[in-house]
C-alpha positions as CSV (number, residue, x, y, z in Angstrom):
1,M,21.1,-22.0,6.4
2,S,17.5,-21.2,5.6
3,I,15.7,-18.0,6.5
4,D,12.7,-20.2,7.4
5,Q,14.6,-21.6,10.4
6,F,14.1,-18.4,12.3
7,N,10.3,-18.2,12.0
8,I,10.3,-14.7,10.5
9,S,6.9,-15.1,8.9
10,S,6.3,-11.4,9.5
11,L,8.6,-10.8,6.5
12,V,5.9,-12.3,4.3
13,F,3.7,-9.3,5.2
14,L,6.3,-6.6,5.6
15,F,6.7,-6.5,1.8
16,L,3.4,-4.6,1.9
17,S,4.3,-2.4,4.7
18,F,6.3,0.6,3.5
19,F,6.8,3.3,1.0
20,L,9.5,5.8,0.7
21,I,10.2,9.2,-0.8
22,E,11.0,12.6,0.7
23,N,8.2,14.3,2.6
24,S,6.4,17.2,1.0
25,S,4.3,20.0,2.6
26,A,0.6,19.4,2.2
27,Q,-1.8,22.0,0.9
28,Q,-4.1,21.2,3.8
29,K,-3.9,19.0,6.9
30,E,-7.0,18.1,8.8
31,I,-8.1,15.9,11.7
32,F,-11.7,15.2,12.4
33,E,-13.5,13.1,15.1
34,Y,-15.8,10.3,14.5
35,S,-17.4,7.4,16.5
36,D,-14.2,5.4,16.8
37,G,-11.7,8.2,17.3
38,K,-9.9,10.5,14.9
39,I,-8.9,10.4,11.3
40,A,-6.1,12.6,10.0
41,Y,-5.7,13.4,6.3
42,Q,-3.9,15.7,3.9
43,T,-5.1,17.1,0.5
44,F,-3.2,18.5,-2.4
45,G,-4.3,20.4,-5.6
46,K,-7.8,20.9,-7.1
47,G,-9.9,18.8,-9.4
48,F,-11.6,15.4,-9.4
49,P,-10.6,13.6,-6.1
50,V,-8.1,10.8,-6.0
51,L,-7.7,8.8,-2.8
52,I,-4.2,7.3,-2.3
53,I,-4.1,4.4,0.1
54,N,-0.7,3.6,1.4
55,G,0.8,0.2,2.1
56,G,0.9,-1.4,5.5
57,P,-0.9,-2.0,7.6
58,G,0.9,-0.3,10.5
59,M,2.3,2.8,8.6
60,N,1.3,6.4,8.6
61,S,0.8,8.2,5.3
62,N,3.6,10.8,5.5
63,G,5.8,9.0,3.0
64,F,3.1,9.4,0.3
65,A,2.9,13.1,0.4
66,S,5.3,13.6,-2.5
67,L,3.5,11.1,-4.7
68,A,0.2,12.9,-3.8
69,K,1.8,16.2,-4.8
70,M,3.1,14.8,-8.1
71,L,-0.4,13.6,-9.0
72,S,-2.2,16.8,-8.0
73,E,-1.6,18.8,-11.1
74,N,-5.2,18.4,-12.2
75,N,-6.7,16.5,-9.3
76,T,-7.4,16.8,-5.6
77,T,-5.2,14.0,-4.1
78,I,-5.9,12.8,-0.6
79,I,-3.7,10.7,1.7
80,Y,-4.8,9.7,5.2
81,D,-3.4,7.9,8.2
82,Q,-5.1,4.5,8.5
83,R,-6.7,3.7,11.9
84,G,-4.3,3.4,14.7
85,T,-1.4,5.0,12.7
86,G,0.1,8.4,12.7
87,K,-2.4,11.0,13.9
88,S,-5.5,8.8,13.3
89,K,-6.1,7.8,16.9
90,L,-8.6,5.2,18.2
91,K,-10.4,5.4,21.5
92,E,-9.2,1.9,22.0
93,L,-6.7,-0.2,20.0
94,N,-7.1,-3.9,20.1
95,A,-7.7,-6.9,17.8
96,S,-11.5,-6.4,17.8
97,N,-11.3,-3.0,16.2
98,M,-8.3,-3.6,13.9
99,T,-10.1,-5.3,11.1
100,I,-10.2,-4.8,7.3
101,D,-13.9,-4.2,7.4
102,L,-13.5,-1.3,9.8
103,M,-10.7,0.1,7.7
104,V,-13.2,0.1,4.8
105,E,-15.7,2.0,6.9
106,D,-13.0,4.6,7.8
107,I,-12.5,5.3,4.1
108,E,-16.3,5.8,3.6
109,V,-16.4,8.1,6.7
110,L,-13.6,10.1,5.1
111,R,-15.4,10.4,1.8
112,Q,-18.5,11.6,3.5
113,E,-16.5,14.1,5.6
114,L,-14.9,15.5,2.4
115,G,-18.3,15.6,0.6
116,F,-17.3,13.7,-2.6
117,E,-19.9,11.7,-4.4
118,Q,-17.2,9.6,-6.2
119,W,-13.5,9.4,-6.4
120,I,-10.7,7.5,-8.1
121,V,-9.0,5.1,-5.6
122,L,-5.3,4.3,-5.9
123,G,-4.1,1.5,-3.7
124,Q,-0.4,0.7,-3.3
125,S,0.7,-2.7,-2.0
126,F,-1.5,-3.6,1.0
127,G,-3.4,-0.4,0.1
128,G,-4.4,-2.2,-3.1
129,M,-6.0,-4.9,-1.1
130,L,-7.8,-2.3,1.0
131,A,-8.9,-0.6,-2.2
132,Y,-10.4,-3.8,-3.5
133,A,-12.3,-4.3,-0.2
134,Y,-13.6,-0.7,-0.4
135,A,-14.7,-1.1,-4.0
136,A,-16.4,-4.4,-3.1
137,K,-18.5,-2.7,-0.4
138,Y,-19.0,0.7,-2.1
139,P,-18.6,0.2,-5.9
140,E,-20.9,3.1,-6.6
141,R,-18.3,5.5,-5.0
142,V,-15.3,4.3,-7.0
143,N,-15.3,6.0,-10.4
144,A,-12.1,4.2,-11.4
145,M,-9.3,2.4,-9.6
146,I,-5.5,2.1,-9.8
147,Q,-3.9,-1.1,-8.4
148,S,-0.3,-0.2,-7.8
149,H,2.0,-3.1,-7.0
150,S,-1.0,-4.6,-5.3
151,G,-1.2,-7.4,-2.8
152,G,-4.3,-8.6,-4.6
153,M,-8.0,-9.1,-4.2
154,S,-7.5,-12.2,-2.0
155,L,-4.8,-14.0,-0.1
156,R,-4.0,-16.0,-3.3
157,N,-0.2,-16.1,-3.8
158,V,0.4,-13.5,-1.0
159,G,2.8,-15.9,0.7
160,S,4.8,-16.7,-2.4
161,F,6.7,-13.4,-2.5
162,S,10.3,-13.6,-3.9
163,I,12.3,-11.7,-1.4
164,M,15.1,-14.3,-1.4
165,N,15.3,-14.4,-5.1
166,R,15.8,-10.6,-5.3
167,L,19.0,-10.8,-3.1
168,T,22.5,-12.2,-3.8
169,E,23.6,-15.2,-1.8
170,A,25.7,-13.0,0.5
171,E,22.8,-10.6,1.0
172,N,20.5,-13.6,1.8
173,D,23.0,-14.8,4.4
174,S,23.1,-11.4,6.0
175,L,19.3,-11.1,6.1
176,V,19.1,-14.6,7.7
177,H,21.8,-13.7,10.2
178,Y,20.3,-10.4,11.4
179,S,16.8,-11.9,11.5
180,A,18.0,-14.6,13.7
181,M,19.8,-12.1,15.9
182,M,16.6,-10.1,16.2
183,H,14.9,-13.2,17.7
184,T,17.4,-13.4,20.5
185,S,17.7,-9.6,20.9
186,P,14.3,-8.1,20.0
187,G,14.2,-4.3,19.9
188,N,17.9,-3.9,19.3
189,P,18.1,-0.8,17.1
190,R,21.4,-1.7,15.5
191,L,20.2,-5.1,14.5
192,A,16.9,-3.7,13.3
193,K,18.6,-1.3,11.0
194,K,20.9,-4.0,9.6
195,R,18.0,-6.2,8.8
196,A,15.9,-3.4,7.4
197,Y,18.8,-2.5,5.1
198,F,19.0,-6.0,3.5
199,M,15.3,-6.3,3.3
200,A,15.1,-2.9,1.5
201,K,17.4,-4.1,-1.2
202,A,14.9,-6.6,-2.3
203,Y,12.1,-4.1,-3.0
204,L,13.9,-1.9,-5.5
205,A,15.4,-2.6,-8.9
206,G,18.0,0.2,-8.3
207,T,20.1,1.2,-5.3
208,E,19.4,5.0,-5.1
209,H,16.5,4.7,-2.6
210,E,17.7,1.8,-0.4
211,N,18.5,3.9,2.7
212,T,15.1,5.6,2.5
213,V,13.3,2.3,2.2
214,A,15.2,0.9,5.1
215,E,14.4,3.9,7.3
216,R,10.7,3.6,6.4
217,L,10.7,-0.1,7.3
218,L,11.7,0.7,10.9
219,E,8.5,2.7,11.4
220,V,6.2,-0.3,11.0
221,N,3.9,-0.9,14.0
222,R,4.3,-4.7,14.1
223,D,1.5,-5.3,16.6
224,L,-1.0,-3.5,14.4
225,N,0.3,-5.1,11.3
226,S,-0.2,-8.6,12.9
227,M,-3.7,-7.8,14.0
228,I,-4.9,-6.8,10.5
229,W,-3.2,-9.7,8.8
230,G,-4.6,-12.1,11.4
231,N,-8.1,-10.7,10.8
232,M,-7.7,-11.1,7.1
233,R,-6.4,-14.7,7.4
234,S,-9.1,-15.7,9.9
235,N,-11.8,-14.4,7.6
236,N,-10.2,-15.8,4.4
237,F,-10.0,-12.4,2.8
238,D,-11.3,-12.7,-0.8
239,K,-13.0,-10.0,-2.9
240,T,-12.9,-12.0,-6.1
241,P,-16.7,-12.5,-6.5
242,E,-17.4,-8.8,-6.0
243,M,-14.6,-7.8,-8.4
244,R,-16.0,-10.0,-11.1
245,E,-19.0,-7.7,-11.0
246,F,-17.0,-4.5,-10.9
247,Q,-17.5,-2.6,-14.2
248,N,-15.5,0.6,-13.9
249,K,-12.0,1.0,-15.3
250,V,-9.0,-0.4,-13.4
251,L,-5.3,0.2,-14.1
252,I,-3.1,-2.5,-12.8
253,I,0.6,-1.6,-12.5
254,H,3.3,-4.1,-11.5
255,G,7.1,-4.2,-11.6
256,L,8.7,-7.2,-13.3
257,Q,11.3,-7.2,-10.5
258,D,8.7,-6.8,-7.8
259,V,8.8,-9.0,-4.7
260,V,5.0,-9.4,-5.1
261,P,4.4,-12.2,-7.6
262,I,3.3,-11.0,-11.0
263,E,0.7,-13.7,-10.9
264,I,-1.3,-11.6,-8.5
265,A,-1.5,-8.8,-11.1
266,E,-2.3,-11.2,-13.9
267,F,-5.1,-12.9,-11.9
268,A,-6.6,-9.5,-11.2
269,H,-6.5,-8.6,-14.9
270,E,-8.3,-11.9,-15.7
271,V,-11.0,-11.2,-13.1
272,L,-11.7,-7.5,-13.8
273,S,-13.7,-7.0,-16.9
274,N,-12.5,-3.5,-17.6
275,S,-8.9,-3.6,-16.7
276,E,-5.5,-2.7,-18.2
277,L,-2.3,-4.4,-17.0
278,L,1.0,-2.5,-17.3
279,K,4.1,-4.6,-16.5
280,I,7.2,-2.4,-16.0
281,E,10.7,-3.7,-16.8
282,D,13.6,-2.8,-14.5
283,C,11.1,-2.0,-11.7
284,G,10.6,-3.4,-8.2
285,H,7.8,-2.6,-5.8
286,Y,7.8,1.2,-6.3
287,G,7.3,2.3,-9.9
288,W,7.6,6.0,-9.2
289,L,11.0,5.4,-7.7
290,D,12.5,2.8,-10.1
291,R,10.7,3.9,-13.3
292,P,9.1,7.3,-12.8
293,D,9.3,7.9,-16.5
294,V,6.8,5.1,-17.2
295,Y,4.8,4.9,-13.9
296,L,3.9,8.6,-13.5
297,K,3.2,9.1,-17.2
298,K,0.7,6.2,-17.2
299,V,-1.0,7.1,-14.0
300,K,-1.4,10.7,-15.0
301,E,-2.9,9.6,-18.4
302,F,-5.3,7.3,-16.5
303,L,-6.4,10.1,-14.1
304,K,-7.0,12.5,-17.0
305,A,-9.1,10.0,-18.9
306,N,-11.2,9.0,-15.8
307,S,-11.6,12.3,-14.0
308,I,-15.0,13.9,-14.1
309,N,-15.1,17.7,-14.6
310,I,-16.6,18.9,-11.3
311,N,-16.2,22.6,-12.2
312,P,-17.9,23.0,-15.5
């Protein structure tokens, strides 16, 4: 029995939709109003600013507070709720205002609100795709970039994720079963939890964080998720031409056991003229969970090397 029989194409895009680690109290929480509604953000630490863009779309940023705190030893790290998620409320939420271009403008509005001339941008998963889009539109604002388990600068290879290859035959059968049941009983919380559990197993090289991943998966706003992916597909999302011209340093990190194809990271490394590619063994979609010893060390080194001293 094939998982494709049940038309669960949304799984293709859910691999970009979550992150997981315990919540952490923020140094500062703020909400400000702008023309489209409200943007909520949190900041940690002091120093050259680092914007962390979480995966999704359709997820709030709460799950990234701990990562932001870990990276705030010598930097100001910022996380924010993307439009229509968490406390970032829109005056009206529909397909016309849920676009990748408007998400880019939200980031620029946030930068202006915070008063930073430049920042380092770290994009995780779908957040990496959004980071590429922002860097394409506002390259002068991106001092450096980290592409963390990124979905890529285009839709190239996005559909060829390897979730089935990351599961055993029995686990695959279970995922197929609960996915099929969800089609006949949509919204059933027991079935949703079961499906989320088996999906979560595919995203990690280890087992320690499976339950946390599964819980996070249940928070996805699927309608919002579909709107954004639909917008990207209809406009053939592709920032490759702009990224060929991007000159600043880029760190690309990818797990060798990631559900996102390694070819996406390798292609980015070929396109970007000033990039470094780190492939991590025994690592799935979340390097700071599976291999914090390698992931955090490398990211902190990159931040130190590319942060401008703003308090001479």
